[in-house]
C-alpha positions, 0 to 999 in steps of 0.5 A: 297924715300926721304923727300917730300916737301909740295905743294904750296897749303900746304904752302898757297903760293900765286901762289897756286891760278890760279888767282894769277898765271894769275896775275903774268904772265899778266904784264910780258913785252913782245914785242909781244903778243901770239895773235900777233904771231898767226896773223903773222902766219895767225893762229888767231884765233886759232881753234880746228881741232877736238877731237882726244884725250880725256884727263882725269885728275883724280886729284891732289893727287900724291906720289911725289912733283916734283919741276917743277910740273904745277899741284902742285900735291902731297900727301897733295892734296885731289882733286880726280875725283868724281864717277859721273864725271867719269861715265859721262866721260865714257858715253861721250866716249861710245857715241863718236868716239874719238879714244884716251884717255889720263889719267893723274893726279897727279898720276892717278893710286891713283884714286880708280876707275883707273883700272875700268876706264882703263878696260871700255875704253879699252873694247870700242876699244879705245887707252889708255895712262897712264901718270905714275910717275914710282915710284907709281908701287913700292908701295904695292897696285900698284905692279900689274899694269905692268901686268894690263897695259900689259893685256889691252895694255895701252901705258905707258908714264913714267916721268923721268927727266934724265938717271942719278941719281943726276939730277933726284933726284934734281928735284923729291926727293932723291931716286926717280931715283933708284925707277924709274929704278926698275919700268922700269925694271918691265915694261920691264919684262912684255914686255914693250919697247921690240921689237915686243911686241906691248907694248909701253913704252915712256919716257918724260923729261923736262929740270931742269932749265930756258931753252928749251929742247935739240933736241928730236931725238938726246936725244932719241938716247943718252937716249936709249944707256945710259939706256941700257948700264947702267941698261939694260932698253929698251923703245920706244920713248923719249918725250921732254917737255918745262917747262910751266910757271905755278904753281911750275915752275912759283914759281921757276922762280919768286924766281930765277929772271928768269921769264922775261928772260924765257918768252923772251926766249920762245917768241924769239923761237916762231915757226909758224910750232909748233903753227899750231900743238899745242895739244889743236887743237885736245885735250879736257881736263877734270878736276878732277871736270868735268870742260872742258878745251882746254888743261891741262895747261889751266886747271891749270890756270882755263881758261875754254872753250870760251864764249858760250861753255860747261863748264863741262862734264855734258854739253858736246856737241861734235859739239859745241866743236870740231871746237871751238876757243882756249883760249890763253895766254902768257903761250902758248909760252911754247908749240910753242917755238923751235920744239914745245912741247906737251904731245907727245913731239915735234911738228915739227921734 
């Protein structure tokens, strides 16, 4: 893999700070606030419907430094979930009926107890999803993961910017595309993405620029055709995700004078149907330090749960959290634009 760029944190850039990110977004002129859009859709205040997905962010350490990353993850980050936090997450899951666990990072596989976490959650009978950057599977200490995933029927969500080399390497670094194709080949070899295997391999992509993703269904057909034709790769579903104006993508928007235009584009594409189904309504996000958030994006902006609600996994109270009011901001337009955007792709077909 080619030269890895330093993170905002490593460069001590202003937008490495969540507070500075919030301060950058706050004055961007918009003709309507997100709250006003929700009121117009009869959705204010936005409330959770329950917790169906328990999302665990194991840390910010990653073997890649992607240009769009809203986590500002990279090899120079040291934040890793402490064992006592991980144990408390497992205790909460063991004592709840939350059916799905979404493991993310950084590269979550770099956590020293990643495999144990997967084993214990799978043993509870819960569905396990791993958000994988794919190239991690080629590192010597992680080459066993395709077989490990298959054994525990982990749903693998592999991140791949495009089915062509140039666009992928621009966003992720020289050589990333070839390594990603090799990783996908290894996943296919153990049954992932193969008809009838029951082993789910989904890919997730986001645009390389200040625009919204294309039609997910059409792109999925194109990607399936091209990846199979070019490389013999099979996969189940393609998820398209809108770039959020957070961290490194926010930094890029500022550098290229695209911030105001991009925010206006998101507002203009506000979709009440997408707002109704945003992922924060059925998801709870747990940060590497155990703090609780409505979603992974609020986590990166350090917008905790609302007043009177638990602050960390050690204060977890399912009854208080499951129907809570969601904390919102202008960044939320990223999830409600067009067909919507969530960790599972579009919200409205």
